[in-house]
C-alpha positions as CSV (number, residue, x, y, z in Angstrom):
1,M,-21.7,-22.2,-28.5
2,H,-22.1,-18.8,-30.3
3,R,-23.8,-17.5,-27.1
4,R,-20.9,-18.5,-24.9
5,D,-18.3,-16.8,-27.3
6,I,-20.4,-13.6,-27.4
7,E,-20.5,-13.5,-23.5
8,L,-16.7,-14.1,-23.3
9,A,-16.1,-11.2,-25.8
10,A,-18.5,-9.0,-24.0
11,S,-17.1,-9.8,-20.7
12,L,-13.7,-8.5,-21.8
13,P,-14.6,-5.2,-23.5
14,I,-11.1,-3.6,-23.1
15,F,-9.6,-6.5,-25.0
16,A,-12.2,-7.5,-27.4
17,P,-11.8,-6.3,-31.2
18,N,-14.0,-3.5,-32.2
19,S,-14.9,-5.3,-35.5
20,R,-17.3,-7.9,-37.0
21,G,-16.6,-11.4,-37.6
22,D,-17.0,-15.0,-36.5
23,Y,-18.0,-15.1,-32.9
24,A,-15.5,-17.8,-31.9
25,A,-12.6,-15.9,-33.6
26,I,-13.6,-12.7,-31.7
27,A,-13.6,-14.4,-28.5
28,K,-10.3,-16.0,-29.1
29,I,-8.8,-12.6,-30.1
30,A,-10.2,-11.2,-26.9
31,L,-8.4,-13.9,-24.7
32,D,-5.2,-13.5,-26.7
33,A,-5.4,-9.8,-26.2
34,A,-6.0,-10.2,-22.5
35,N,-2.9,-12.4,-22.2
36,Q,-0.8,-10.7,-24.6
37,T,-1.2,-7.0,-23.9
38,F,1.2,-6.6,-21.0
39,P,4.0,-8.6,-22.6
40,C,3.6,-6.4,-25.7
41,L,3.9,-3.3,-23.8
42,V,7.1,-4.5,-22.1
43,E,8.5,-5.2,-25.5
44,M,7.5,-1.5,-26.6
45,M,9.2,-0.2,-23.6
46,G,12.3,-2.1,-24.5
47,A,12.3,-1.2,-28.2
48,F,11.9,2.5,-27.5
49,G,14.1,2.8,-24.3
50,S,11.1,4.3,-22.5
51,G,11.5,1.7,-19.6
52,Q,13.5,-1.0,-18.1
53,K,13.0,-4.8,-18.0
54,D,14.9,-5.7,-15.0
55,S,15.4,-9.4,-14.2
56,A,13.9,-10.8,-10.8
57,T,16.0,-10.2,-7.6
58,P,16.4,-13.4,-5.5
59,I,14.8,-12.8,-2.0
60,E,17.9,-14.1,-0.4
61,S,19.8,-11.0,-1.5
62,F,18.0,-8.7,0.7
63,D,19.3,-10.0,4.0
64,T,23.1,-9.4,3.5
65,T,24.2,-8.1,6.9
66,E,24.5,-10.3,9.9
67,M,21.8,-8.2,11.6
68,A,19.4,-8.7,8.8
69,K,20.2,-12.5,8.7
70,T,19.4,-12.7,12.4
71,A,16.3,-10.8,12.0
72,A,15.1,-13.0,9.3
73,K,15.8,-16.2,11.2
74,R,13.9,-14.8,14.2
75,L,10.9,-13.7,12.1
76,Q,10.8,-17.3,10.4
77,S,10.5,-18.9,13.8
78,L,7.8,-16.5,14.7
79,F,5.8,-17.1,11.4
80,D,6.0,-20.8,12.1
81,K,5.0,-20.4,15.8
82,H,1.9,-18.4,14.9
83,G,0.6,-20.5,11.9
84,S,1.7,-18.2,9.2
85,D,2.8,-19.9,5.8
86,K,5.3,-17.0,5.1
87,S,8.1,-19.1,6.0
88,S,6.9,-22.6,5.8
89,S,5.4,-22.4,2.4
90,H,7.2,-19.5,1.2
91,N,10.5,-17.8,2.3
92,Y,9.5,-14.3,2.7
93,H,11.2,-13.9,6.0
94,H,14.4,-13.0,4.0
95,L,12.7,-9.7,2.7
96,Y,10.7,-8.8,5.8
97,G,13.6,-9.5,8.2
98,A,15.9,-7.0,6.2
99,I,13.0,-4.5,6.0
100,L,12.3,-4.5,9.7
101,D,16.0,-4.6,10.7
102,K,16.4,-1.1,9.0
103,C,13.4,0.5,10.9
104,A,14.8,3.1,13.2
105,E,11.7,3.3,15.5
106,P,8.8,1.0,16.3
107,P,7.2,0.4,12.8
108,D,3.5,0.9,11.7
109,I,2.7,-2.3,9.8
110,L,-0.4,-2.9,7.7
111,E,-1.3,-6.4,6.1
112,I,-4.2,-6.7,3.7
113,G,-5.3,-10.3,3.7
114,L,-5.4,-12.1,7.2
115,G,-5.6,-15.7,5.9
116,T,-9.1,-17.0,6.2
117,N,-9.9,-20.6,6.4
118,A,-13.2,-20.3,4.8
119,A,-13.8,-22.2,1.6
120,D,-16.5,-19.7,0.4
121,V,-13.9,-16.9,0.3
122,V,-11.4,-16.6,-2.9
123,S,-7.7,-16.9,-1.8
124,N,-8.5,-18.8,1.3
125,M,-5.8,-20.9,3.0
126,S,-8.1,-23.9,3.1
127,G,-7.7,-25.6,6.4
128,K,-4.0,-24.7,6.9
129,G,-2.6,-22.0,8.8
130,S,-4.1,-19.6,11.4
131,P,-6.0,-16.3,10.4
132,G,-3.9,-13.3,11.6
133,G,-0.9,-15.4,12.3
134,S,1.6,-13.0,10.5
135,L,0.1,-10.0,12.3
136,R,0.8,-12.0,15.8
137,A,4.4,-12.7,14.4
138,F,5.1,-9.1,13.5
139,C,3.7,-8.1,16.9
140,E,6.0,-10.3,19.0
141,F,8.9,-9.6,16.6
142,S,8.7,-5.7,17.3
143,P,7.2,-5.3,20.9
144,E,6.3,-1.6,20.3
145,A,5.1,-1.9,16.8
146,R,1.5,-0.8,15.8
147,I,-0.1,-3.7,13.8
148,Y,-3.0,-3.1,11.5
149,G,-4.8,-5.9,9.4
150,A,-7.7,-5.8,6.9
151,D,-9.8,-8.6,5.3
152,I,-12.8,-9.1,3.3
153,D,-13.9,-11.9,5.4
154,E,-15.5,-10.1,8.5
155,R,-15.6,-13.5,10.5
156,I,-11.9,-13.4,11.0
157,L,-11.5,-9.8,12.1
158,F,-10.3,-9.2,15.6
159,E,-8.4,-6.9,18.1
160,E,-5.8,-8.1,20.3
161,G,-3.3,-6.0,22.3
162,R,-1.4,-3.8,19.6
163,I,-3.2,-5.4,16.7
164,R,-6.4,-3.8,15.0
165,T,-8.1,-5.1,12.0
166,C,-11.0,-4.0,9.9
167,Y,-13.0,-4.9,6.7
168,V,-11.6,-4.1,3.2
169,D,-12.7,-5.1,-0.3
170,Q,-9.6,-4.7,-2.7
171,T,-11.8,-4.6,-5.7
172,D,-13.7,-1.3,-4.4
173,T,-11.6,1.7,-4.4
174,G,-14.1,3.3,-1.9
175,S,-13.4,0.5,0.6
176,L,-9.7,1.0,0.2
177,A,-10.1,4.8,0.8
178,R,-12.2,4.1,4.0
179,L,-9.5,1.6,5.2
180,F,-6.7,4.1,5.0
181,R,-8.8,6.9,6.6
182,K,-9.9,4.6,9.4
183,F,-6.2,3.9,10.4
184,D,-5.0,7.5,9.4
185,C,-1.3,7.0,9.9
186,G,1.7,6.6,7.8
187,F,3.0,3.0,7.4
188,D,6.6,1.6,7.2
189,L,5.6,-1.6,5.7
190,I,2.2,-2.6,3.7
191,I,1.7,-6.0,2.6
192,D,-0.8,-7.2,0.0
193,D,-1.5,-10.9,0.8
194,G,-5.3,-10.6,-0.3
195,L,-7.1,-11.5,-3.4
196,H,-3.9,-12.0,-5.5
197,A,-5.6,-10.6,-8.7
198,P,-3.7,-7.9,-10.8
199,H,-6.6,-5.4,-10.7
200,A,-7.0,-5.6,-7.0
201,N,-3.2,-5.5,-6.4
202,I,-2.8,-2.3,-8.5
203,A,-5.8,-0.6,-6.8
204,T,-4.2,-1.5,-3.4
205,L,-0.9,-0.4,-4.4
206,T,-2.2,3.0,-5.4
207,F,-3.7,3.7,-2.0
208,A,-0.6,2.1,-0.2
209,L,2.0,4.3,-2.1
210,Q,0.2,7.5,-1.0
211,N,0.2,6.4,2.8
212,L,3.8,5.2,2.9
213,K,6.4,6.7,5.2
214,E,9.7,7.9,3.8
215,G,11.8,4.9,3.4
216,G,8.8,2.7,3.9
217,W,8.0,-0.5,1.8
218,V,5.0,-2.1,0.0
219,V,5.0,-5.7,-0.8
220,V,2.6,-7.3,-3.0
221,E,2.8,-11.2,-2.4
222,D,2.1,-14.3,-4.3
223,I,2.5,-13.1,-8.0
224,A,2.5,-15.8,-10.6
225,E,5.3,-15.9,-13.1
226,A,2.9,-15.3,-16.0
227,S,1.9,-12.0,-14.5
228,I,5.4,-10.5,-14.3
229,P,4.9,-8.3,-17.4
230,I,2.3,-6.4,-15.5
231,W,4.5,-5.5,-12.7
232,Q,7.4,-4.7,-15.2
233,V,4.8,-2.1,-16.7
234,V,3.9,-0.9,-13.1
235,S,7.5,-0.5,-12.1
236,N,8.0,2.0,-14.9
237,L,4.9,3.9,-14.0
238,L,6.2,4.7,-10.4
239,P,7.5,8.1,-9.3
240,A,11.3,8.7,-9.5
241,D,11.7,8.7,-5.8
242,H,10.4,5.1,-5.5
243,R,12.5,2.0,-6.2
244,A,10.7,-1.3,-7.4
245,H,12.0,-5.0,-7.4
246,V,10.4,-8.0,-8.8
247,V,11.5,-10.4,-6.4
248,S,11.9,-14.3,-6.9
249,A,10.9,-16.4,-3.8
250,K,10.5,-20.2,-3.1
251,K,7.0,-20.7,-4.7
252,A,6.1,-17.3,-6.3
253,F,7.2,-13.8,-7.0
254,L,6.7,-10.7,-5.1
255,F,6.5,-6.9,-6.1
256,A,8.4,-4.8,-3.6
257,V,8.5,-0.9,-3.7
258,Q,10.4,1.4,-1.3
259,K,9.9,5.0,-1.0
260,R,13.4,6.3,-1.1
261,P,14.5,8.0,2.1
262,A,15.8,11.6,1.8
263,Q,19.3,12.0,0.6
264,G,21.8,11.5,3.4
265,R,19.5,9.1,5.4
266,G,20.5,5.9,3.6
267,S,18.2,3.4,1.7
268,S,18.1,-0.4,1.1
C-alpha cells in the first residue's frame, strides 16, 4: 500500500507536496492538487480581476441567420451520411455550419483525430462510425475546400480526392511541429477531435493558433464539464486579437477560438 502511494505521488511531481509525511496523506494531497489547482486559479482570477469567468455559450446560438441554419442542416445530413458522430451523438453541426457559412473563399480545414475503430487506441469510436467520416462530409459540403486530417493510428490514414492525411502524436510537440510543416498552409478551421486529454489539447492549440488564418477558428471537441476550469484559464492566456468561447453542446463542451478579422472585415 505504501509503495502504491509513493508511486502515485511520484507520478504527479507538479502537484505532490514538497514535504515529508504519511505516504497515503501525501498521495491524497497530490490527487487533490491535480483536481483543484485550475479551479483555484479561476477563483484567483475572479478575486483580483485579472481574468473573466464567462458562462458557457449554447451551441445553438452560433447559427443565428437563415443561411447559417441552412448550412448547419446540410452539414448535419452530410455527417450522418458519411458515418460521423458530430451530429448523431453530438450537435456540433450548429457551430461548424455557422463557421463555414462565413468563409468567403474555399476553406482549408484540418481535423486531428479521424475516428479509429481500433480498441487498442485510446479515444477510439469502438465499432461505431466511419474513420474519416467528418473529413468526407466537409469535402462534400465545400466542393473546392482543401481537407487535411491527422491521427495517431496509421492504419486509418488515407488520401482521397481533395483529402490528405498524415500521422500525428498530440503528446509530442515535435510530431505536431512536423504535422504543420508538412501541410504548410494557413487554416480557416482546425478541429481537435483526438486524444481528449487537456495536455494534448493545449499542445495542439498552441500550434493551431500559430497556423490560423485571419478570421479562422480552432475548436477543441468533447470536453468534460469537470475540465472547464482549465479552459477558463486558457481563455485568459490568449492574445487580445483572439476571442474564445466555452461552448455547451448536447453531450459535452467545446472550446472554440477565433482569430479576429482585421477591423472593418466583420467577425462572428
